[in-house]
C-alpha angles and dihedrals in degrees: 000000000000090000092050094057100038100044109088091178094073092062124060113309095223105103094191093053089049091049092048090052091053095046096043096045098064091057090057095038112053093176095072106090097191093059096042094089098086091050089049090052089052091050090047089051090052090046089050091054090046090048090049091051091045091050091048090050091048090048090050091048090048090049090050090047091051091047090050091049090049091048092049091047090050091048090049092049091048091048091049091048091051091046090050090048090050091048090051090048091049090047089051091050091049090049091049090049091048091049091047090049090049092049090048092050092048091048091050091047091051090046091050090048091050090050091050091048091050092048091047092050090048092051093046094049093044090055096041100255128129099191137025095250098034117136113228124196115224122200124196137171094255103026142010130208143128138266141183131231092254091053090050092050092049091047089050089048089231104156093181091054091048090051092048093048092050089047089052092052104263112171110242093195096065114117123215126220089283089057092246128136116225097240 
């Protein structure tokens, strides 16, 4: 039996035909383990192509994912930039409103002060005074003496004139010729 297995001369002498028979037979016969290697290589080759396609697909998906993240990041940054711009615009409007309100208040205060000054000047001139603390001599048929604008306003019971004189700095401790304070 040893001679039968080891003697290649007893079989066909064509080495290529013998080799083809050995290579072809494992593909048809899956049960022979020794000859399963070429089929495994073919499967591995197919698996390699599939792996390559899968990796390319994963890379493409990753690229799309990164592009989507970049797009979302850019949209978020643009939205934040627009929000910041809007906040600055709103802040500017608020500042302008506050400045306008302040200008209006100052204008009204100056206007009120001018009105008070006009009313004060009118009271002083009507009663013969030039300044708020000016001493005026009064002469009468029976007595003579002196008075101040604040005394005259109190005697006339003119509350607005009293308020204006105090606003203008009239001294409420001044005594008239009768040694009386106005208040």
